[in-house]
C-alpha angles and dihedrals in degrees: 000000000000113000125181120187123191125202140163101069123131148118118312136164120250109276093031131112140241132181115212120201128199115198116196134200138171096043144073090263094191089060095060131077106219137208146196121222134174138202128201124199110281093006135099124258108269136195119260107169143330141201134195126229101277095038092241098109117055133168131193138194109250091243092064103031111125093017106059127052126198122205141158139206106207090189088061099036089234137126125200138206114197105199115194131172092025120201130199087250090065090067109120144103107285120213133187122210142177118254121233092220117056095207103034128074105218120201099200123080087230090071092061127075119186120039136193126230095257137240126239120243116186122181117195123207 
């Protein structure tokens, strides 16, 4: 049974930083591309960042490029999202997910299979 558990969310002032983690179990983590998505109240779930199996290929939404960094540690079955220069517009529940294609970073939620329960990130102005 695949389980993804996000952690690291919280309340931070604009300009601050947070590091999210996604701990995976019940799967061969190194065989899955991974992604971060977020969903704000009243809005659709949107792609934030993705990473393929080796960590060599990454992709970011334009709104976070240059501020967020995705990474993974296959030995620890864990993916990370370092978020810097946070803005109030980054406020959302952040989810991690397993990709359906190992070597491709998808940007649509339909390209991902298993999802975590989410972690709340709130950025105050």
